[in-house]
DOTOR-761955 format. One record per residue (C-alpha): residue number from 0; x negated, y, z negated. Coordinates in nm, 4 decimals, decimal comma. Each point is the difference from the previous one (the first is absolute). Layout:
N
<vexlum><resi>NUM</resi><c1>X</c1><c2>Y</c2><c3>Z</c3></vexlum>
...
***
This chain:
105
<vexlum><resi>0</resi><c1>-11,4084</c1><c2>-0,3870</c2><c3>-10,6942</c3></vexlum>
<vexlum><resi>1</resi><c1>-0,2551</c1><c2>0,0060</c2><c3>0,2763</c3></vexlum>
<vexlum><resi>2</resi><c1>-0,2016</c1><c2>-0,3158</c2><c3>0,0387</c3></vexlum>
<vexlum><resi>3</resi><c1>-0,3182</c1><c2>-0,0419</c2><c3>0,1946</c3></vexlum>
<vexlum><resi>4</resi><c1>-0,1518</c1><c2>-0,2818</c2><c3>0,1947</c3></vexlum>
<vexlum><resi>5</resi><c1>-0,2579</c1><c2>-0,2078</c2><c3>-0,1781</c3></vexlum>
<vexlum><resi>6</resi><c1>-0,3002</c1><c2>-0,0749</c2><c3>0,2144</c3></vexlum>
<vexlum><resi>7</resi><c1>-0,2755</c1><c2>-0,2351</c2><c3>-0,0966</c3></vexlum>
<vexlum><resi>8</resi><c1>-0,3351</c1><c2>0,0289</c2><c3>0,1681</c3></vexlum>
<vexlum><resi>9</resi><c1>-0,2971</c1><c2>-0,2144</c2><c3>-0,0726</c3></vexlum>
<vexlum><resi>10</resi><c1>-0,3104</c1><c2>0,2154</c2><c3>-0,0284</c3></vexlum>
<vexlum><resi>11</resi><c1>-0,3456</c1><c2>-0,1544</c2><c3>0,0049</c3></vexlum>
<vexlum><resi>12</resi><c1>-0,2445</c1><c2>0,1518</c2><c3>-0,2415</c3></vexlum>
<vexlum><resi>13</resi><c1>-0,3344</c1><c2>0,0390</c2><c3>0,1751</c3></vexlum>
<vexlum><resi>14</resi><c1>-0,1928</c1><c2>0,1371</c2><c3>-0,2962</c3></vexlum>
<vexlum><resi>15</resi><c1>-0,3338</c1><c2>-0,1646</c2><c3>-0,0783</c3></vexlum>
<vexlum><resi>16</resi><c1>0,1287</c1><c2>-0,0824</c2><c3>-0,3505</c3></vexlum>
<vexlum><resi>17</resi><c1>0,2789</c1><c2>-0,2264</c2><c3>0,1170</c3></vexlum>
<vexlum><resi>18</resi><c1>0,1413</c1><c2>-0,1832</c2><c3>0,2965</c3></vexlum>
<vexlum><resi>19</resi><c1>0,3318</c1><c2>-0,0467</c2><c3>-0,1772</c3></vexlum>
<vexlum><resi>20</resi><c1>0,3218</c1><c2>0,0874</c2><c3>0,1741</c3></vexlum>
<vexlum><resi>21</resi><c1>0,2358</c1><c2>0,2588</c2><c3>-0,1385</c3></vexlum>
<vexlum><resi>22</resi><c1>0,3637</c1><c2>0,0720</c2><c3>0,0747</c3></vexlum>
<vexlum><resi>23</resi><c1>0,1516</c1><c2>0,3402</c2><c3>0,0634</c3></vexlum>
<vexlum><resi>24</resi><c1>0,3747</c1><c2>0,0225</c2><c3>-0,0647</c3></vexlum>
<vexlum><resi>25</resi><c1>0,1989</c1><c2>0,3037</c2><c3>0,1096</c3></vexlum>
<vexlum><resi>26</resi><c1>0,2515</c1><c2>0,0241</c2><c3>-0,2817</c3></vexlum>
<vexlum><resi>27</resi><c1>0,3717</c1><c2>0,0230</c2><c3>0,0590</c3></vexlum>
<vexlum><resi>28</resi><c1>0,1479</c1><c2>0,2342</c2><c3>-0,2597</c3></vexlum>
<vexlum><resi>29</resi><c1>0,2841</c1><c2>0,2363</c2><c3>-0,0891</c3></vexlum>
<vexlum><resi>30</resi><c1>-0,2385</c1><c2>0,2708</c2><c3>-0,1269</c3></vexlum>
<vexlum><resi>31</resi><c1>0,0256</c1><c2>-0,1219</c2><c3>-0,3591</c3></vexlum>
<vexlum><resi>32</resi><c1>-0,0721</c1><c2>-0,3721</c2><c3>0,0161</c3></vexlum>
<vexlum><resi>33</resi><c1>-0,1286</c1><c2>-0,2606</c2><c3>0,2410</c3></vexlum>
<vexlum><resi>34</resi><c1>0,2482</c1><c2>-0,2385</c2><c3>0,1585</c3></vexlum>
<vexlum><resi>35</resi><c1>0,0506</c1><c2>-0,3672</c2><c3>-0,0673</c3></vexlum>
<vexlum><resi>36</resi><c1>-0,1336</c1><c2>-0,0682</c2><c3>0,3490</c3></vexlum>
<vexlum><resi>37</resi><c1>-0,3264</c1><c2>0,1702</c2><c3>-0,0945</c3></vexlum>
<vexlum><resi>38</resi><c1>-0,0229</c1><c2>-0,2043</c2><c3>-0,3196</c3></vexlum>
<vexlum><resi>39</resi><c1>0,0538</c1><c2>-0,3181</c2><c3>0,2037</c3></vexlum>
<vexlum><resi>40</resi><c1>-0,2671</c1><c2>0,1128</c2><c3>0,2450</c3></vexlum>
<vexlum><resi>41</resi><c1>-0,2467</c1><c2>0,0535</c2><c3>-0,2851</c3></vexlum>
<vexlum><resi>42</resi><c1>0,0795</c1><c2>-0,3482</c2><c3>-0,1316</c3></vexlum>
<vexlum><resi>43</resi><c1>-0,0653</c1><c2>-0,1479</c2><c3>0,3451</c3></vexlum>
<vexlum><resi>44</resi><c1>-0,3207</c1><c2>0,2013</c2><c3>0,0370</c3></vexlum>
<vexlum><resi>45</resi><c1>-0,1226</c1><c2>-0,1280</c2><c3>-0,3355</c3></vexlum>
<vexlum><resi>46</resi><c1>0,0222</c1><c2>-0,3534</c2><c3>0,1396</c3></vexlum>
<vexlum><resi>47</resi><c1>-0,2482</c1><c2>0,1020</c2><c3>0,2718</c3></vexlum>
<vexlum><resi>48</resi><c1>-0,2491</c1><c2>0,1230</c2><c3>-0,2574</c3></vexlum>
<vexlum><resi>49</resi><c1>-0,2169</c1><c2>0,3084</c2><c3>-0,0102</c3></vexlum>
<vexlum><resi>50</resi><c1>0,0850</c1><c2>0,3537</c2><c3>-0,0991</c3></vexlum>
<vexlum><resi>51</resi><c1>0,3444</c1><c2>0,1453</c2><c3>0,0683</c3></vexlum>
<vexlum><resi>52</resi><c1>0,0398</c1><c2>0,3704</c2><c3>0,0706</c3></vexlum>
<vexlum><resi>53</resi><c1>0,3429</c1><c2>0,1630</c2><c3>0,0134</c3></vexlum>
<vexlum><resi>54</resi><c1>0,0381</c1><c2>0,3027</c2><c3>0,2243</c3></vexlum>
<vexlum><resi>55</resi><c1>0,2894</c1><c2>0,2246</c2><c3>-0,1056</c3></vexlum>
<vexlum><resi>56</resi><c1>0,1081</c1><c2>0,2622</c2><c3>0,2532</c3></vexlum>
<vexlum><resi>57</resi><c1>0,1910</c1><c2>0,3224</c2><c3>-0,0587</c3></vexlum>
<vexlum><resi>58</resi><c1>-0,0306</c1><c2>0,3405</c2><c3>-0,1608</c3></vexlum>
<vexlum><resi>59</resi><c1>0,2645</c1><c2>-0,0821</c2><c3>-0,2621</c3></vexlum>
<vexlum><resi>60</resi><c1>-0,1231</c1><c2>-0,3528</c2><c3>-0,0704</c3></vexlum>
<vexlum><resi>61</resi><c1>-0,2187</c1><c2>0,0703</c2><c3>-0,3033</c3></vexlum>
<vexlum><resi>62</resi><c1>0,2298</c1><c2>-0,1976</c2><c3>-0,2318</c3></vexlum>
<vexlum><resi>63</resi><c1>-0,0022</c1><c2>-0,2930</c2><c3>0,2434</c3></vexlum>
<vexlum><resi>64</resi><c1>-0,3808</c1><c2>0,0106</c2><c3>0,0107</c3></vexlum>
<vexlum><resi>65</resi><c1>-0,0084</c1><c2>-0,0036</c2><c3>-0,3804</c3></vexlum>
<vexlum><resi>66</resi><c1>0,2371</c1><c2>-0,2977</c2><c3>-0,0029</c3></vexlum>
<vexlum><resi>67</resi><c1>-0,2121</c1><c2>-0,1736</c2><c3>0,2649</c3></vexlum>
<vexlum><resi>68</resi><c1>-0,3053</c1><c2>0,0290</c2><c3>-0,2255</c3></vexlum>
<vexlum><resi>69</resi><c1>0,1804</c1><c2>-0,2165</c2><c3>-0,2567</c3></vexlum>
<vexlum><resi>70</resi><c1>0,0761</c1><c2>-0,2869</c2><c3>0,2405</c3></vexlum>
<vexlum><resi>71</resi><c1>-0,1750</c1><c2>-0,3194</c2><c3>-0,1052</c3></vexlum>
<vexlum><resi>72</resi><c1>-0,2732</c1><c2>-0,1045</c2><c3>0,2398</c3></vexlum>
<vexlum><resi>73</resi><c1>-0,0536</c1><c2>0,3423</c2><c3>0,1548</c3></vexlum>
<vexlum><resi>74</resi><c1>-0,3654</c1><c2>0,1066</c2><c3>-0,0029</c3></vexlum>
<vexlum><resi>75</resi><c1>0,0535</c1><c2>0,3599</c2><c3>0,1081</c3></vexlum>
<vexlum><resi>76</resi><c1>0,2634</c1><c2>0,2453</c2><c3>0,1191</c3></vexlum>
<vexlum><resi>77</resi><c1>-0,0463</c1><c2>0,2690</c2><c3>0,2626</c3></vexlum>
<vexlum><resi>78</resi><c1>0,2576</c1><c2>0,2793</c2><c3>0,0200</c3></vexlum>
<vexlum><resi>79</resi><c1>0,0200</c1><c2>0,1926</c2><c3>0,3269</c3></vexlum>
<vexlum><resi>80</resi><c1>0,1913</c1><c2>0,3023</c2><c3>-0,1283</c3></vexlum>
<vexlum><resi>81</resi><c1>-0,0061</c1><c2>0,2083</c2><c3>0,3173</c3></vexlum>
<vexlum><resi>82</resi><c1>0,3542</c1><c2>0,0945</c2><c3>0,1160</c3></vexlum>
<vexlum><resi>83</resi><c1>-0,0836</c1><c2>-0,1320</c2><c3>0,3470</c3></vexlum>
<vexlum><resi>84</resi><c1>0,0418</c1><c2>-0,3512</c2><c3>-0,1452</c3></vexlum>
<vexlum><resi>85</resi><c1>0,3484</c1><c2>0,0664</c2><c3>-0,1403</c3></vexlum>
<vexlum><resi>86</resi><c1>0,1782</c1><c2>-0,1443</c2><c3>0,3034</c3></vexlum>
<vexlum><resi>87</resi><c1>-0,2405</c1><c2>-0,2788</c2><c3>0,0974</c3></vexlum>
<vexlum><resi>88</resi><c1>-0,0687</c1><c2>0,1323</c2><c3>0,3494</c3></vexlum>
<vexlum><resi>89</resi><c1>-0,1848</c1><c2>-0,2852</c2><c3>0,1701</c3></vexlum>
<vexlum><resi>90</resi><c1>-0,2802</c1><c2>0,2131</c2><c3>0,1428</c3></vexlum>
<vexlum><resi>91</resi><c1>-0,0747</c1><c2>0,1629</c2><c3>-0,3363</c3></vexlum>
<vexlum><resi>92</resi><c1>0,0118</c1><c2>-0,3251</c2><c3>-0,1958</c3></vexlum>
<vexlum><resi>93</resi><c1>-0,2088</c1><c2>-0,1882</c2><c3>0,2580</c3></vexlum>
<vexlum><resi>94</resi><c1>-0,2703</c1><c2>0,2663</c2><c3>-0,0205</c3></vexlum>
<vexlum><resi>95</resi><c1>0,0010</c1><c2>-0,0273</c2><c3>-0,3796</c3></vexlum>
<vexlum><resi>96</resi><c1>-0,0189</c1><c2>-0,3808</c2><c3>0,0090</c3></vexlum>
<vexlum><resi>97</resi><c1>-0,3012</c1><c2>0,0114</c2><c3>0,2321</c3></vexlum>
<vexlum><resi>98</resi><c1>-0,1725</c1><c2>0,2563</c2><c3>-0,2225</c3></vexlum>
<vexlum><resi>99</resi><c1>0,0785</c1><c2>-0,2060</c2><c3>-0,3109</c3></vexlum>
<vexlum><resi>100</resi><c1>-0,1324</c1><c2>-0,3163</c2><c3>0,1610</c3></vexlum>
<vexlum><resi>101</resi><c1>-0,3226</c1><c2>0,1753</c2><c3>0,1005</c3></vexlum>
<vexlum><resi>102</resi><c1>-0,0420</c1><c2>0,1413</c2><c3>-0,3504</c3></vexlum>
<vexlum><resi>103</resi><c1>0,0386</c1><c2>-0,3467</c2><c3>-0,1525</c3></vexlum>
<vexlum><resi>104</resi><c1>-0,2498</c1><c2>-0,1640</c2><c3>0,2320</c3></vexlum>
***
């Protein structure tokens, strides 16, 4: 079972509607379900407050994204299904994180 690193990034929402902070969690998963570490990260993020978005990476991770949508406290789930995210290459993931952060602000 391949596990992935869970990364938490705090993303400031700059929209005129809200100055609230939101948290972006890159989900660790085995392509069918999110890991216990991700669930713990969501619990910790909920203590911070604000919206929590889970980012699920991988072309075969549809079931994990569906499972992520059922996690208590998660506001939204993004699934990056492009095969270039299957192996968590740092340059590819970093580019996606920057784009995601810009889209949320």
